[in-house]
N, C-alpha and C positions, 0 to 999 in steps of 0.2 A: 826697496827700490828707490834710488835717489831721483827725484823729479824736480825739474826746473820749469817755472812758468815765466815767460817774458811778456811784458805789456808796455804801454806808454800812456802818460797822462799829461797832455798839453791843453790847458783850458783857456789860454789867452790868445788864440790864433785868429779869432774873428777880426775883420778889418785890418788884416796884415797881408803881406805878399804870399803867405802860405795858404790861407783859407782854413776855416774850421768853424765849428758850431759855437754859438754864443751862449753865455749863462749856463755853462755845463760843469763848473767846478764841483758843486755839491753832488751832482749826479754821478760824475766819475768817481769821486772819493767814496761815496756810499756803496756804489756797485763794487768797486775794487775791495772794499772792506769785507763784503760778503763773499767774494771770490776766494779770499784768503781761507775761508772755511773748507776749501778743498784740501788744505793742509799739505802743500807741497814742501819739499825740502827747502826750497828757496823760491822767492818771487823777486825778480828784478824789474823795476819800472823805470823806463827812461822818461825824463821830464826836462823842463827848462830850469836854468839856474835860479830864476826869479821865483819859482814856485816851491823850491825845496823847503824853505822855512815853514810855510803854511802846511805842507804835507807832513813834515816831521811833527808838527804840533797835533795835527788831526790823528795820525796813525799811532805815533809813539807815546805822546803825552795824554791825549784824550781817550784813546781806545786801547792803550797798553799792548800794542803789537810788538813782538820781539824784533829787535834790529838784526838778529841772526836769520829771521824768517823773511824779512822784507828789506830790500835795499833800493834806494832811489839813486839813479845815476844821471847826472846832468849831461845833456847832449844838445849842442847848438845845431839846429836844423839846417843852418847854412853850411854845415860840414857834411850834409847828406851826400851820398854818392850821386853823381851826375847833377848836382844842384844847379850849376850854371846852364846846363843843357835843358833842364826842366823849365827854368825861368824863361829861356828863349822861346819856348813853345807855349807858355802861358800868356793869357791876357791878364796882366797883373792887377788891373783895376777890377776886373770881374772876379779875380781870386779873392779880393777883399770881402766880398759878400757871398762867397761860395762856402758851403759846408764841407767841401772836400779838400783834404791836405794830401797831395800826392807824395810828399816827402815821407809822411808817416806811413802811408800805404805801402810804399816800396821798402821802407825800413823794417817792416815786419819780417822781411827776409834778411836784409843787410845788417841789422843790429846784432845778429848772432856772431858776425865776424868781429864785433867789438868785445866779445866775451871769450877771453883766453881760457877760462875755466870750463868751457862748454863740455869737454869730454870727461869732466868729473861726474857727469850725470848720466843716468841710464835713459831717461826720457826727457824731452824738451817740448814744451807747448807754447804757442802763441795764443793768448786769450785777450780779446778786446776788453779794455777796462770797464766799458759800459754794458757788458753782456748780461749782467744780472739786473734786469729792469722789467717793469710792469708792461712794457710794450711787447715783450717776448714771452713772459711767464705770467700766467693768471694769478690774480690776487688771492685765489683760494689756497695757494701754496706760500703765501706771505707770512712772515713772522713779525713780531713787534707791534708797535703802535704808530699811528700818525704817518709822518713823512717817510720814515724808514721802511714802511710796508711797500713802498714803490721799488725797493732795491734789495730787501732782505728776504731770501727765499730758501726753503729747506732743500731744494734740489742740489744746491752747492754744498756737498759734504765729502767726506773721505771716500765713501763708497763709489762716488762718481769718478774720482781720480783713479781709484783702483781698477775700475772697469775700463777706463780709457787706456790704462797701462797694459791691459791684456791683449790689445790689438797687436798685429804683426810687427815684430821688431824692425824688420828691414823694409817696411812700407810706411808711408806718411799717412796718418789718419786725417781724413778730410770729411767735410759735410757738404752734400750736394743738394741744391734746391731743384725741385721739379720746374722745368722751364718750358713745358709744353702746354698747348691748349689754353684752358682758362687760367693756368698758373704761369703762363709766359709773361715775363716782366723785364728780362735783362738782355742786352745785346752782347755780341761776342766780338772777338778780333775778326778782321776780314778773313774771308774763306781761304785765301791763299796761304795763311799761316797754319792751316790744318793738314795733316796727312790724309785724313778722311773727315770731312766736315760733319759736325753734329752739334746741336745746341739744346738737346732735350734735358741736360743736367747742367746747372750753373753752380760752380763751386764758390761757397762763401768763405771769407777769410776772418770770421769772428773767432773761430777756434780751429786749430789744426796742430799736429805735432807727431813726434815719433822719436826714434833714436837720433843722436847727433849725426851719425853717418848718413842716414837717409835725408836728414834736414840739409846737410851740406850738398848732397847730390841734387836736390830740388832747387837749392839756392843757385847752383851753377846753371841749371836750365832756365831759371827765372831771369838771371842776368843775361844769358844769351838771347832770350826773346826780347827783353827790354831794350838791349842795345840795338837790336835789329829794328825795333819799332821807332826808337829815337832817330835812327838814320833814315828810315824809309817813310814814316808817317808824319803828317803835319801836326796832329793833336796828340794828347796824352790819353792813355788807357788805364782803367782801374786795375789794381792788383788782382782782383777777383777774375777779371777778364783774362788776364795773363795766366793765372793758375788754372783756370778752366781749360785754356788751350793746352797747357802742359799736361794736364790730366788726360785729355783725349789723345795726345800724341805719345804719351808714355804711361798708359794706365796700369802697367805692371808695377809702377813705383808707389801706387796708392791703395789705401784701404778706405773704401767709400761707404759712408752712411747717408742714406737718402731720406728726404722729407719733402713736403709740398710747400709749406709757407713758414716764413720766419716770424712775422708779427701777428699778434692775436687781434681779431676783431671781437671786442668784448660784447658788442650788441648782437652779433650774429655768429655764434660759435658753431662751426660745421663739424659734426662728428665724423664725417667721411673724409675730412682733410687731416693729413698728418703734419703736425706742427713741429718745429725745431725743439720746443720744450719737451715734447713727448719722448724724443730720442734721448734727451738728457735725463728725463724723469725715470725712464726704464733703467738706465745705467745707474742712477743714483740710489735707487730703491731695491735693486735686485740683491737678494741674499744668496748664499752659496747653493741652496737647493732650488734656486730659480723661482721662488714664490715672491709675491709682492706684498710690501708692508703698506697697503693702500689705506687701511682704516686709520692709521696714525696721522695722515696728512689731508684727508678729504672730508669736507663737511657737506654743505648743500650742493656742491659741485660733484659729489661722489658718483652718482649714477652715470653721468655723462662721461666723466674722465675714466671711470672704471671700464666702460665699454670700449673706449678708444685704446686704452692700455692693453686690455685683453686681446683686442684685434691685432695690435702691434706684436704682442708676444706670440700669438698664434702664427703670424706671418713669419716670425723669426724662429719658430719652432722651439720656443723657450718654455712653453707649457703644453 
């Protein structure tokens, strides 16, 4: 099965009109290097022209990544769809110290239209370049030594991508965070944009994907909602708020995997909480007979993680 991963790496947006995190170049590069262990047919990464040389050196020269496997495509964010309209709604001074870049958030959907070869692939995924990091995945699953242990995790392997590819062809695979009770954290679009208002699940946009056809259908709905918001609302909304709204209004288009928390509290790990990494862990370690290769990856964390995974497998009726 031919699989395409799309991502973006812009590490120089802090103190610009776009907004973005500061001092993130090494984080993004090392995380993306580990994500490549999923072994997709191709990974296309959008970036700025000024970063191309450094990225080429890191990936192709220092880490021997194949240019057939990884491609960097320069994209000027001022060419983003609705760029002028977004700027009119921003406080450009506040944007300089904000970690949010709305252009990148929205381009998670619109960049697919930049890829004329999209239908050459069976499955297409968006994956955030910083998904492989120690804030999401416990150190007990880390590989290597020193700094790289913050980004190199054995959860990212070919089995994970194979399992993701087994989900419904004509539904978009999405991950939804519990947004109720003690897990409530995120706000939604105004109630008037919902056919029937619900906020119990909040869709994250760190990882999602499916066939090119379903991706195109969801992009059209995303664009419809965003245009309406740009006309009717004063401020800007996150891409996750928009996709959450689309999910509730069109849930027949989606294949939902649910969890409770994204980020790990290393000092207080709650075995009754289902973390995002657990859903990825189960998919990355399942073998064909649905048994877990737990002993290969767990040391002092073994008992706690084993209980969590077994509970998850039982819920999913996999054991």
